[in-house]
Backbone as CSV, one residue per row, in Angstrom:
resi,resn,N_x,N_y,N_z,CA_x,CA_y,CA_z,C_x,C_y,C_z
1,MET,-46.710,40.886,4.192,-47.276,40.233,3.018,-47.474,38.755,3.317
2,VAL,-48.541,38.192,2.780,-48.803,36.761,2.933,-48.398,36.054,1.657
3,ILE,-47.506,35.079,1.737,-47.034,34.362,0.566,-47.438,32.909,0.693
4,PHE,-48.018,32.367,-0.382,-48.477,30.993,-0.368,-47.459,30.068,-1.032
5,TYR,-47.524,28.798,-0.666,-46.813,27.724,-1.342,-45.298,27.828,-1.266
6,SER,-44.772,28.489,-0.284,-43.324,28.523,-0.090,-42.995,27.841,1.230
7,ARG,-42.162,26.852,1.176,-41.816,26.133,2.399,-41.056,27.032,3.370
8,HIS,-40.445,28.077,2.830,-39.645,28.950,3.666,-40.151,30.387,3.589
9,SER,-41.463,30.549,3.472,-42.022,31.892,3.398,-41.917,32.581,4.744
10,GLN,-42.096,33.909,4.732,-41.996,34.651,5.979,-43.107,34.271,6.948
11,TYR,-44.168,33.632,6.441,-45.228,33.223,7.362,-44.861,31.958,8.122
12,ASP,-43.730,31.337,7.751,-43.266,30.197,8.541,-42.963,30.618,9.966
13,SER,-42.657,31.905,10.160,-42.377,32.390,11.505,-43.632,32.423,12.355
14,ILE,-44.786,32.342,11.709,-46.049,32.349,12.428,-46.619,30.935,12.521
15,VAL,-46.449,30.162,11.477,-47.015,28.819,11.451,-45.910,27.796,11.234
16,PRO,-45.153,27.454,12.251,-44.086,26.475,12.117,-44.645,25.067,12.018
17,HIS,-43.887,24.185,11.393,-44.340,22.799,11.253,-43.265,21.889,11.843
18,ASN,-43.210,21.821,13.151,-42.247,20.963,13.793,-42.772,20.554,15.162
19,LYS,-41.998,19.723,15.846,-42.458,19.167,17.112,-42.567,20.209,18.224
20,THR,-41.902,21.338,18.038,-41.940,22.378,19.071,-42.972,23.454,18.747
21,SER,-43.865,23.173,17.791,-44.790,24.208,17.324,-45.705,24.726,18.429
22,MET,-46.116,23.848,19.344,-47.000,24.302,20.412,-46.295,25.337,21.282
23,PHE,-45.043,25.043,21.619,-44.262,26.010,22.392,-44.088,27.293,21.593
24,TYR,-43.811,27.145,20.285,-43.574,28.324,19.451,-44.824,29.189,19.351
25,PHE,-46.002,28.567,19.228,-47.239,29.336,19.144,-47.483,30.099,20.436
26,ASN,-47.190,29.487,21.560,-47.324,30.192,22.833,-46.414,31.414,22.870
27,ARG,-45.190,31.243,22.369,-44.232,32.346,22.370,-44.643,33.437,21.388
28,GLN,-45.116,33.016,20.193,-45.547,33.984,19.193,-46.737,34.798,19.694
29,LYS,-47.667,34.126,20.328,-48.821,34.819,20.897,-48.372,35.821,21.954
30,LYS,-47.456,35.415,22.794,-46.952,36.300,23.844,-46.281,37.524,23.247
31,CYS,-45.470,37.329,22.195,-44.778,38.452,21.548,-45.757,39.431,20.912
32,LEU,-46.775,38.910,20.232,-47.774,39.764,19.595,-48.561,40.554,20.638
33,LYS,-48.958,39.870,21.714,-49.696,40.549,22.782,-48.867,41.675,23.394
34,GLU,-47.618,41.381,23.684,-46.756,42.389,24.297,-46.549,43.584,23.374
35,LYS,-46.383,43.317,22.093,-46.188,44.403,21.131,-47.418,45.308,21.083
36,LEU,-48.588,44.722,21.075,-49.819,45.505,21.022,-50.107,46.192,22.352
37,GLU,-49.784,45.535,23.443,-49.982,46.138,24.765,-49.079,47.351,24.981
38,ASN,-47.915,47.327,24.341,-46.952,48.423,24.498,-47.055,49.470,23.398
39,PHE,-48.006,49.288,22.491,-48.176,50.239,21.388,-48.669,51.592,21.902
40,SER,-48.182,52.651,21.269,-48.712,53.989,21.542,-48.779,54.745,20.221
41,PRO,-49.839,55.511,19.988,-49.998,56.240,18.729,-48.835,57.194,18.478
42,SER,-48.516,57.380,17.195,-47.361,58.191,16.820,-47.614,59.681,16.970
43,HIS,-48.889,60.094,17.023,-49.205,61.519,17.123,-49.448,61.907,18.581
44,PRO,-48.828,62.972,19.060,-48.959,63.343,20.478,-50.366,63.757,20.902
45,ASP,-51.197,64.172,19.933,-52.547,64.622,20.274,-53.574,63.491,20.283
46,VAL,-53.130,62.277,19.976,-54.049,61.139,19.892,-53.660,60.092,20.935
47,LYS,-54.588,59.825,21.844,-54.324,58.850,22.906,-54.661,57.426,22.484
48,ASP,-55.658,57.298,21.612,-56.003,55.971,21.112,-56.432,56.071,19.660
49,ILE,-56.130,55.056,18.901,-56.437,55.028,17.472,-57.810,54.392,17.256
50,LYS,-58.635,55.074,16.484,-59.960,54.561,16.151,-59.873,53.712,14.879
51,ILE,-60.553,52.583,14.900,-60.616,51.673,13.757,-62.083,51.389,13.479
52,LEU,-62.570,51.792,12.312,-63.989,51.579,11.985,-64.186,50.185,11.410
53,VAL,-65.161,49.470,11.937,-65.460,48.111,11.485,-66.820,48.105,10.791
54,ALA,-66.827,47.650,9.544,-68.064,47.562,8.773,-68.167,46.162,8.192
55,GLY,-69.343,45.844,7.649,-69.510,44.524,7.052,-70.959,44.147,6.896
56,GLN,-71.180,43.053,6.172,-72.531,42.559,5.966,-73.135,42.054,7.270
57,ILE,-74.452,42.055,7.312,-75.137,41.400,8.422,-74.772,39.917,8.402
58,GLY,-74.345,39.397,9.544,-73.968,37.998,9.630,-72.545,37.703,9.206
59,GLY,-71.787,38.750,8.844,-70.415,38.548,8.388,-69.447,38.260,9.513
60,GLY,-69.810,38.668,10.731,-68.949,38.383,11.873,-68.256,39.593,12.456
61,LYS,-68.838,40.804,12.281,-68.224,42.030,12.815,-68.063,41.973,14.329
62,SER,-69.174,41.809,15.007,-69.136,41.782,16.468,-68.357,40.580,16.978
63,SER,-68.449,39.455,16.278,-67.701,38.261,16.668,-66.201,38.495,16.542
64,PHE,-65.793,39.248,15.523,-64.377,39.553,15.357,-63.870,40.396,16.525
65,ILE,-64.635,41.425,16.887,-64.243,42.281,18.013,-64.178,41.467,19.297
66,ASN,-65.187,40.638,19.516,-65.188,39.788,20.712,-64.032,38.792,20.705
67,SER,-63.690,38.279,19.527,-62.607,37.299,19.423,-61.257,37.940,19.740
68,VAL,-61.051,39.168,19.249,-59.824,39.896,19.575,-59.758,40.135,21.081
69,ASP,-60.884,40.548,21.651,-60.943,40.764,23.102,-60.635,39.475,23.852
70,SER,-61.151,38.359,23.356,-60.914,37.064,23.985,-59.431,36.702,23.967
71,ALA,-58.759,37.015,22.853,-57.334,36.703,22.723,-56.520,37.417,23.793
72,PHE,-56.927,38.643,24.142,-56.216,39.393,25.174,-56.631,38.966,26.582
73,GLN,-57.890,38.614,26.740,-58.398,38.261,28.061,-58.014,36.852,28.488
74,GLY,-57.734,35.988,27.502,-57.439,34.606,27.837,-58.672,33.810,28.188
75,ARG,-59.812,34.342,27.854,-61.094,33.664,28.076,-62.089,34.187,27.041
76,ILE,-63.156,33.455,26.827,-64.129,33.849,25.818,-64.899,35.085,26.286
77,SER,-64.898,36.111,25.438,-65.553,37.379,25.759,-66.723,37.617,24.813
78,SER,-67.749,38.249,25.318,-68.909,38.579,24.468,-69.421,39.979,24.821
79,ARG,-68.487,40.889,25.072,-68.878,42.252,25.459,-69.452,43.043,24.305
80,ALA,-68.972,42.790,23.084,-69.475,43.519,21.917,-70.755,42.859,21.424
81,LEU,-71.847,43.606,21.423,-73.132,43.084,20.993,-73.523,43.703,19.665
82,VAL,-74.518,43.115,19.013,-74.986,43.611,17.723,-75.959,44.761,17.953
83,TYR,-75.582,45.965,17.489,-76.429,47.140,17.652,-76.665,47.814,16.301
84,SER,-77.698,48.652,16.240,-77.900,49.523,15.078,-77.440,50.935,15.419
85,TYR,-76.732,51.064,16.546,-76.224,52.354,16.993,-74.718,52.431,16.753
86,ALA,-74.223,53.653,16.535,-72.782,53.869,16.480,-72.225,53.678,17.883
87,SER,-71.171,52.901,17.990,-70.620,52.633,19.311,-69.118,52.394,19.221
88,GLY,-68.430,52.672,20.321,-67.000,52.434,20.400,-66.733,51.300,21.367
89,PHE,-65.765,50.468,21.040,-65.475,49.296,21.873,-63.990,49.254,22.179
90,THR,-63.648,49.338,23.447,-62.252,49.280,23.856,-61.829,47.832,24.100
91,ILE,-60.548,47.573,23.914,-59.982,46.251,24.166,-59.159,46.326,25.440
92,ARG,-59.355,45.344,26.298,-58.598,45.305,27.546,-57.714,44.067,27.586
93,SER,-56.568,44.232,28.199,-55.684,43.104,28.474,-55.468,43.083,29.978
94,GLY,-56.154,42.162,30.641,-56.189,42.211,32.098,-56.975,43.445,32.512
95,LYS,-56.358,44.298,33.320,-57.013,45.541,33.737,-56.562,46.743,32.915
96,LYS,-55.678,46.497,31.959,-55.142,47.579,31.144,-55.996,47.798,29.901
97,THR,-56.399,49.047,29.662,-57.133,49.395,28.450,-56.134,49.756,27.359
98,LEU,-56.225,49.089,26.221,-55.257,49.276,25.150,-55.613,50.504,24.308
99,PRO,-54.602,51.130,23.665,-54.808,52.414,22.982,-55.370,52.321,21.566
100,PHE,-56.358,51.468,21.374,-57.093,51.462,20.113,-58.546,51.093,20.393
101,ILE,-59.426,51.685,19.617,-60.868,51.519,19.829,-61.521,51.087,18.523
102,PHE,-62.306,50.023,18.584,-63.100,49.602,17.434,-64.400,50.399,17.418
103,LYS,-64.683,51.048,16.295,-65.948,51.760,16.110,-66.868,50.856,15.292
104,ASP,-67.914,50.380,15.930,-68.824,49.435,15.283,-69.943,50.184,14.567
105,THR,-70.468,49.558,13.513,-71.541,50.161,12.726,-72.631,49.123,12.483
106,MET,-73.760,49.593,11.998,-74.850,48.705,11.605,-74.424,47.901,10.386
107,GLY,-74.845,46.642,10.317,-74.468,45.782,9.199,-75.001,46.276,7.867
108,LEU,-74.149,46.206,6.839,-74.552,46.619,5.493,-75.450,45.552,4.864
109,GLU,-76.356,46.014,4.005,-77.231,45.103,3.274,-77.204,45.466,1.802
110,SER,-77.580,44.499,0.953,-77.463,44.707,-0.491,-78.504,45.653,-1.099
111,PRO,-79.782,45.632,-0.689,-80.706,46.583,-1.314,-80.269,48.024,-1.066
112,VAL,-80.485,48.888,-2.050,-80.079,50.283,-1.949,-80.689,50.949,-0.720
113,TRP,-81.925,50.587,-0.401,-82.654,51.260,0.673,-82.401,50.647,2.045
114,ALA,-81.701,49.501,2.095,-81.532,48.789,3.368,-80.158,49.048,3.988
115,GLY,-80.100,48.866,5.306,-78.835,49.044,6.005,-78.475,50.515,6.143
116,PRO,-77.314,50.811,6.723,-76.919,52.208,6.896,-76.589,52.863,5.554
117,GLN,-76.782,54.153,5.475,-76.440,54.898,4.278,-74.911,54.947,4.126
118,THR,-74.449,54.925,2.871,-72.997,54.992,2.648,-72.413,56.273,3.237
119,GLU,-73.183,57.373,3.194,-72.696,58.635,3.756,-72.485,58.526,5.262
120,ASP,-73.294,57.701,5.919,-73.120,57.505,7.357,-71.783,56.824,7.660
121,ILE,-71.423,55.826,6.860,-70.156,55.127,7.055,-68.992,56.084,6.794
122,ILE,-69.099,56.853,5.733,-68.043,57.813,5.383,-67.912,58.874,6.467
123,ASN,-69.041,59.396,6.928,-69.009,60.396,8.008,-68.437,59.821,9.293
124,ALA,-68.729,58.537,9.547,-68.206,57.893,10.752,-66.680,57.780,10.687
125,VAL,-66.158,57.446,9.507,-64.708,57.368,9.337,-64.057,58.710,9.650
126,PHE,-64.668,59.782,9.177,-64.078,61.112,9.334,-64.407,61.772,10.677
127,GLY,-65.082,61.014,11.557,-65.307,61.500,12.911,-66.518,62.375,13.103
128,HIS,-67.425,62.390,12.122,-68.609,63.247,12.223,-69.771,62.598,12.972
129,VAL,-69.678,61.303,13.247,-70.781,60.580,13.886,-70.407,60.253,15.332
130,LYS,-71.182,60.785,16.256,-70.922,60.548,17.678,-71.524,59.205,18.107
131,ASP,-70.940,58.619,19.151,-71.501,57.394,19.718,-72.949,57.641,20.151
132,GLY,-73.797,56.644,19.922,-75.199,56.774,20.292,-76.105,57.095,19.121
133,TYR,-75.515,57.453,17.987,-76.332,57.741,16.797,-76.973,56.454,16.290
134,LYS,-78.268,56.487,16.051,-78.978,55.323,15.517,-79.002,55.412,13.997
135,PHE,-78.362,54.456,13.358,-78.318,54.461,11.898,-79.720,54.345,11.322
136,ASN,-79.995,55.180,10.335,-81.307,55.262,9.719,-81.223,54.759,8.288
137,GLU,-81.995,53.730,7.969,-81.967,53.180,6.618,-82.481,54.169,5.577
138,GLY,-83.351,55.075,6.004,-83.989,55.978,5.048,-83.244,57.270,4.802
139,GLN,-82.402,57.672,5.737,-81.746,58.971,5.591,-80.407,58.989,6.322
140,ALA,-79.422,59.566,5.678,-78.102,59.701,6.300,-78.135,60.829,7.322
141,ILE,-77.198,60.797,8.256,-77.101,61.838,9.270,-76.836,63.196,8.610
142,THR,-77.388,64.250,9.202,-77.153,65.609,8.701,-76.492,66.429,9.797
143,ASP,-76.003,67.593,9.422,-75.332,68.446,10.409,-76.308,69.043,11.417
144,LYS,-77.609,68.791,11.235,-78.628,69.254,12.191,-78.843,68.252,13.322
145,ASP,-78.366,67.030,13.128,-78.567,65.976,14.119,-77.679,66.224,15.337
146,GLN,-78.212,65.932,16.522,-77.454,66.143,17.755,-76.225,65.236,17.844
147,HIS,-76.222,64.154,17.074,-75.093,63.230,17.080,-74.084,63.531,15.972
148,PHE,-74.266,64.662,15.282,-73.326,65.040,14.231,-72.237,65.924,14.824
149,ASN,-71.011,65.522,14.611,-69.857,66.279,15.095,-69.359,67.171,13.963
150,CYS,-69.634,68.458,14.067,-69.289,69.383,12.986,-67.788,69.622,12.864
151,ASP,-67.094,69.522,13.949,-65.672,69.853,13.938,-64.857,68.763,14.649
152,PRO,-64.737,67.582,14.006,-64.017,66.484,14.655,-62.515,66.764,14.748
153,ASN,-61.919,66.358,15.844,-60.465,66.453,15.955,-59.844,65.116,15.574
154,LEU,-58.534,65.019,15.639,-57.865,63.784,15.226,-58.332,62.582,16.041
155,SER,-58.608,62.783,17.307,-59.018,61.677,18.176,-60.395,61.137,17.826
156,ASP,-61.200,61.921,17.109,-62.545,61.482,16.725,-62.524,60.648,15.445
157,GLN,-61.477,60.793,14.659,-61.426,60.180,13.336,-60.905,58.751,13.394
158,SER,-61.352,57.956,12.423,-60.841,56.589,12.276,-59.742,56.603,11.217
159,PHE,-58.701,55.845,11.457,-57.569,55.853,10.537,-57.370,54.521,9.825
160,CYS,-58.394,53.669,9.915,-58.413,52.444,9.119,-59.854,51.942,9.060
161,LEU,-60.256,51.479,7.894,-61.571,50.849,7.739,-61.352,49.348,7.596
162,VAL,-61.961,48.595,8.483,-61.886,47.137,8.443,-63.234,46.610,7.968
163,TYR,-63.212,45.919,6.832,-64.443,45.318,6.328,-64.399,43.823,6.619
164,VAL,-65.370,43.347,7.376,-65.422,41.933,7.770,-66.373,41.198,6.838
165,ILE,-65.869,40.132,6.237,-66.702,39.355,5.316,-66.491,37.871,5.569
166,ALA,-67.556,37.104,5.483,-67.476,35.652,5.680,-66.997,34.989,4.398
167,ALA,-66.005,34.111,4.524,-65.410,33.469,3.354,-66.412,32.624,2.573
168,ASP,-67.398,32.081,3.261,-68.357,31.205,2.581,-69.432,31.967,1.822
169,THR,-69.388,33.305,1.851,-70.400,34.089,1.123,-69.784,35.051,0.118
170,VAL,-68.455,35.112,0.044,-67.822,36.149,-0.768,-68.220,36.066,-2.242
171,GLU,-68.369,34.846,-2.781,-68.719,34.730,-4.199,-70.170,35.102,-4.484
172,TYR,-70.974,35.191,-3.412,-72.388,35.536,-3.593,-72.686,36.994,-3.258
173,THR,-71.643,37.778,-3.030,-71.841,39.173,-2.663,-72.605,39.906,-3.760
174,ASP,-73.679,40.554,-3.370,-74.569,41.234,-4.318,-73.903,42.468,-4.914
175,ASP,-74.216,42.753,-6.186,-73.642,43.912,-6.873,-74.006,45.227,-6.190
176,CYS,-75.219,45.299,-5.632,-75.631,46.530,-4.943,-74.743,46.792,-3.728
177,LEU,-74.400,45.732,-3.012,-73.524,45.873,-1.861,-72.120,46.257,-2.301
178,LEU,-71.656,45.664,-3.397,-70.340,46.016,-3.930,-70.291,47.480,-4.351
179,ASP,-71.401,47.970,-4.908,-71.465,49.380,-5.304,-71.357,50.292,-4.085
180,LYS,-72.019,49.901,-2.996,-71.932,50.682,-1.759,-70.486,50.737,-1.266
181,LEU,-69.845,49.583,-1.278,-68.471,49.517,-0.805,-67.539,50.320,-1.706
182,LYS,-67.812,50.306,-3.004,-66.986,51.060,-3.949,-67.062,52.554,-3.663
183,ILE,-68.270,53.037,-3.372,-68.446,54.454,-3.049,-67.672,54.814,-1.782
184,ILE,-67.816,53.966,-0.759,-67.114,54.209,0.505,-65.602,54.209,0.283
185,ARG,-65.111,53.222,-0.461,-63.674,53.100,-0.695,-63.127,54.314,-1.445
186,GLN,-63.852,54.751,-2.455,-63.385,55.901,-3.241,-63.282,57.150,-2.382
187,ARG,-64.291,57.377,-1.566,-64.331,58.604,-0.765,-63.234,58.640,0.290
188,ILE,-63.036,57.515,0.987,-62.043,57.550,2.057,-60.620,57.390,1.514
189,SER,-60.501,56.802,0.314,-59.174,56.686,-0.301,-58.615,58.053,-0.648
190,GLU,-59.508,58.985,-0.942,-59.072,60.345,-1.259,-58.328,60.976,-0.087
191,LYS,-58.625,60.499,1.105,-57.970,61.012,2.311,-56.902,60.047,2.830
192,GLY,-56.568,59.069,2.016,-55.492,58.155,2.373,-55.812,57.170,3.475
193,ILE,-57.100,56.944,3.748,-57.480,56.006,4.812,-57.275,54.570,4.316
194,PRO,-56.429,53.786,4.976,-56.214,52.398,4.545,-57.449,51.543,4.792
195,GLN,-57.622,50.561,3.930,-58.754,49.648,4.054,-58.262,48.213,4.029
196,VAL,-58.770,47.428,4.943,-58.381,46.022,5.000,-59.629,45.157,5.072
197,ILE,-59.452,43.903,4.742,-60.535,42.935,4.842,-60.131,41.857,5.835
198,VAL,-61.002,41.590,6.765,-60.845,40.442,7.652,-61.823,39.385,7.166
199,MET,-61.286,38.266,6.686,-62.129,37.177,6.198,-62.333,36.169,7.313
200,THR,-63.586,35.993,7.691,-63.927,35.061,8.759,-64.425,33.730,8.176
201,LYS,-64.630,32.777,9.053,-65.173,31.463,8.687,-64.310,30.737,7.660
202,MET,-63.001,30.974,7.695,-62.104,30.315,6.747,-62.085,28.801,6.947
203,ASP,-62.297,28.382,8.177,-62.300,26.946,8.458,-63.496,26.236,7.839
204,GLU,-64.522,27.002,7.447,-65.716,26.389,6.878,-65.622,26.203,5.364
205,VAL,-64.560,26.728,4.747,-64.433,26.593,3.292,-63.282,25.666,2.894
206,CYS,-62.566,25.158,3.890,-61.455,24.262,3.579,-61.342,23.180,4.657
207,PRO,-61.541,21.910,4.289,-61.456,20.814,5.262,-60.093,20.731,5.950
208,LEU,-59.023,21.030,5.229,-57.685,20.967,5.818,-57.535,21.996,6.937
209,VAL,-58.044,23.194,6.673,-57.954,24.264,7.660,-58.871,23.980,8.841
210,LYS,-59.992,23.325,8.564,-60.901,22.962,9.656,-60.213,22.018,10.641
211,LYS,-59.355,21.139,10.099,-58.610,20.215,10.957,-57.463,20.913,11.677
212,SER,-56.817,21.847,10.969,-55.675,22.556,11.550,-55.551,23.939,10.935
213,LEU,-55.667,24.964,11.768,-55.539,26.335,11.289,-54.139,26.627,10.760
214,ARG,-53.183,25.776,11.093,-51.812,25.991,10.634,-51.648,25.669,9.151
215,LYS,-52.716,25.168,8.524,-52.730,24.943,7.077,-53.267,26.168,6.325
216,MET,-53.586,27.220,7.068,-54.252,28.390,6.477,-53.511,28.936,5.258
217,PHE,-52.181,29.059,5.363,-51.439,29.731,4.306,-50.742,28.776,3.349
218,THR,-51.134,27.519,3.391,-50.685,26.565,2.374,-51.875,25.939,1.659
219,SER,-53.069,26.416,1.984,-54.291,25.861,1.403,-54.637,26.554,0.087
220,LYS,-54.827,25.755,-0.954,-55.197,26.295,-2.261,-56.581,26.932,-2.212
221,LYS,-57.501,26.316,-1.472,-58.859,26.864,-1.380,-58.866,28.228,-0.685
222,ILE,-58.048,28.370,0.360,-57.972,29.660,1.054,-57.397,30.716,0.123
223,LYS,-56.359,30.351,-0.606,-55.743,31.267,-1.574,-56.773,31.736,-2.602
224,GLU,-57.567,30.802,-3.120,-58.586,31.139,-4.116,-59.635,32.089,-3.544
225,LYS,-60.051,31.843,-2.298,-61.040,32.719,-1.648,-60.492,34.132,-1.475
226,MET,-59.242,34.224,-1.071,-58.637,35.535,-0.870,-58.480,36.280,-2.195
227,GLU,-58.092,35.567,-3.246,-57.951,36.188,-4.563,-59.296,36.655,-5.101
228,LEU,-60.331,35.854,-4.892,-61.673,36.245,-5.315,-62.134,37.483,-4.560
229,CYS,-61.896,37.491,-3.271,-62.261,38.639,-2.434,-61.531,39.896,-2.890
230,SER,-60.251,39.756,-3.197,-59.447,40.886,-3.667,-59.992,41.432,-4.981
231,ALA,-60.351,40.534,-5.895,-60.873,40.948,-7.195,-62.226,41.638,-7.074
232,LYS,-63.092,41.127,-6.208,-64.432,41.682,-6.070,-64.432,43.030,-5.345
233,LEU,-63.605,43.155,-4.307,-63.664,44.349,-3.464,-62.550,45.354,-3.747
234,GLY,-61.597,44.956,-4.575,-60.564,45.905,-4.952,-59.529,46.182,-3.881
235,VAL,-59.385,45.260,-2.954,-58.400,45.404,-1.880,-57.247,44.446,-2.161
236,PRO,-55.990,44.903,-2.094,-54.862,44.013,-2.400,-54.749,42.864,-1.407
237,LEU,-54.179,41.762,-1.881,-54.027,40.580,-1.038,-53.258,40.876,0.240
238,THR,-52.316,41.815,0.166,-51.524,42.154,1.347,-52.376,42.741,2.465
239,ASN,-53.588,43.213,2.124,-54.480,43.820,3.110,-55.688,42.943,3.414
240,ILE,-55.572,41.665,3.125,-56.641,40.705,3.435,-56.106,39.715,4.465
241,PHE,-56.827,39.605,5.594,-56.359,38.775,6.699,-57.376,37.678,7.020
242,PRO,-57.034,36.426,6.755,-57.942,35.319,7.080,-57.851,34.962,8.554
243,VAL,-58.982,34.825,9.199,-59.012,34.485,10.618,-60.147,33.496,10.883
244,LYS,-60.172,33.025,12.096,-61.324,32.268,12.587,-61.796,32.970,13.858
245,ASN,-63.055,33.362,13.878,-63.632,33.939,15.096,-63.998,32.834,16.081
246,TYR,-64.044,33.212,17.328,-64.602,32.281,18.320,-66.110,32.223,18.112
247,HIS,-66.621,31.007,18.123,-68.057,30.835,17.853,-68.735,30.013,18.943
248,ASN,-68.360,28.750,19.034,-68.972,27.892,20.058,-67.923,27.309,21.004
249,GLU,-66.701,27.863,20.974,-65.655,27.396,21.874,-65.924,27.871,23.299
250,ILE,-65.419,27.119,24.265,-65.561,27.534,25.663,-64.223,27.976,26.247
251,ASN,-63.132,27.703,25.515,-61.800,28.143,25.922,-61.088,28.768,24.732
252,THR,-60.139,29.645,25.011,-59.353,30.242,23.932,-58.343,29.228,23.409
253,ASP,-57.828,29.509,22.207,-56.933,28.584,21.525,-55.789,29.392,20.902
254,ASP,-54.552,28.944,21.097,-53.405,29.699,20.612,-53.409,29.868,19.097
255,ASP,-53.825,28.848,18.353,-53.849,28.940,16.892,-54.803,30.045,16.426
256,ILE,-55.976,30.089,17.036,-56.956,31.141,16.708,-56.409,32.505,17.107
257,ASP,-55.843,32.575,18.302,-55.359,33.854,18.829,-54.238,34.443,17.985
258,VAL,-53.313,33.611,17.537,-52.183,34.124,16.757,-52.670,34.764,15.459
259,LEU,-53.617,34.138,14.777,-54.166,34.714,13.546,-54.876,36.034,13.820
260,LEU,-55.655,36.084,14.890,-56.366,37.311,15.253,-55.396,38.432,15.627
261,LEU,-54.403,38.109,16.431,-53.453,39.116,16.902,-52.561,39.604,15.772
262,LYS,-52.188,38.703,14.856,-51.376,39.115,13.714,-52.162,40.064,12.814
263,ALA,-53.447,39.769,12.602,-54.292,40.664,11.817,-54.409,42.021,12.493
264,LEU,-54.640,42.018,13.804,-54.769,43.270,14.537,-53.469,44.063,14.502
265,GLU,-52.341,43.386,14.623,-51.049,44.075,14.568,-50.905,44.845,13.253
266,GLN,-51.258,44.200,12.144,-51.154,44.846,10.840,-52.140,46.000,10.704
267,ILE,-53.357,45.816,11.214,-54.380,46.863,11.151,-53.946,48.090,11.935
268,VAL,-53.460,47.872,13.144,-53.026,48.980,13.995,-51.842,49.711,13.364
269,GLN,-50.927,48.968,12.770,-49.762,49.602,12.144,-50.180,50.437,10.938
270,LEU,-51.090,49.915,10.111,-51.584,50.672,8.967,-52.276,51.957,9.417
271,ALA,-53.086,51.838,10.471,-53.782,53.009,11.000,-52.790,54.048,11.528
272,ASP,-51.775,53.579,12.232,-50.792,54.505,12.786,-49.948,55.147,11.697
273,ASP,-49.655,54.409,10.632,-48.934,54.984,9.493,-49.719,56.139,8.891
274,ARG,-51.044,55.941,8.769,-51.889,57.019,8.228,-51.949,58.200,9.192
275,LEU,-52.010,57.929,10.478,-52.012,58.996,11.472,-50.716,59.813,11.385
276,GLU,-49.616,59.114,11.155,-48.328,59.786,11.061,-48.267,60.716,9.851
277,ASP,-49.061,60.365,8.804,-49.068,61.165,7.578,-50.173,62.214,7.555
278,THR,-50.730,62.522,8.721,-51.881,63.425,8.791,-51.641,64.752,8.080
279,ASP,-50.470,65.321,8.236,-50.176,66.627,7.643,-50.213,66.622,6.129
280,SER,-50.110,65.416,5.537,-50.122,65.300,4.074,-51.526,65.407,3.503
281,TYR,-52.542,65.315,4.389,-53.928,65.336,3.909,-54.683,66.534,4.497
């Protein structure tokens, strides 16, 4: 849980305010990386956990995936590109491939007829959409399509939906887009699929955070943005993770990495919790 305005909140363990903070951030980053590198799915039939990433065009979906990859690589990565095709993206740490895969989708748009169909996103979560499928604005995938998986196994399914949204646009989110998200949320909630929001561009909505990311969880403006996002999209604050993606940096930064890795740690744990409860659904 993220708690604001407490000098001794549990997030102090992530954002310390003392002379040794640089050393502490290096250590925190190392601990998070090691925990994720040593993660293994709780179900014996699943080798890697799928995480579906959705979001508006320009919200930062591909940038988020690249930023997470950069945090593990220790250098700026741009392997994830913007596609209109269903695709899976693995994260590597050095030469080791980690046991979770981001499933990328075409960016959502507000007009009813634009962007991928809501049924395509829902089918992708449940493992019915194979990599290589080209999202069609006019028609959702059918069981006649060669990229439709009629009988997905656990390894084909996604166990968490991550919606990426830019903090500087959340108050302008169109009602049509919200309706699309509501349909998706209702359908996958029936199967217990957890949903989280990754809020990007947080540094662009708060001058204090722009100067120092360590002000992220004491900033009133950030708190207001997260509360607004929670109210509009119906996702609890505990499942909203503010981050900064790499954009024009040429080197990685521990402050950016810790926020990204902490968000990923929570996402992976939520996904694995749902995987563990598979028999209940």
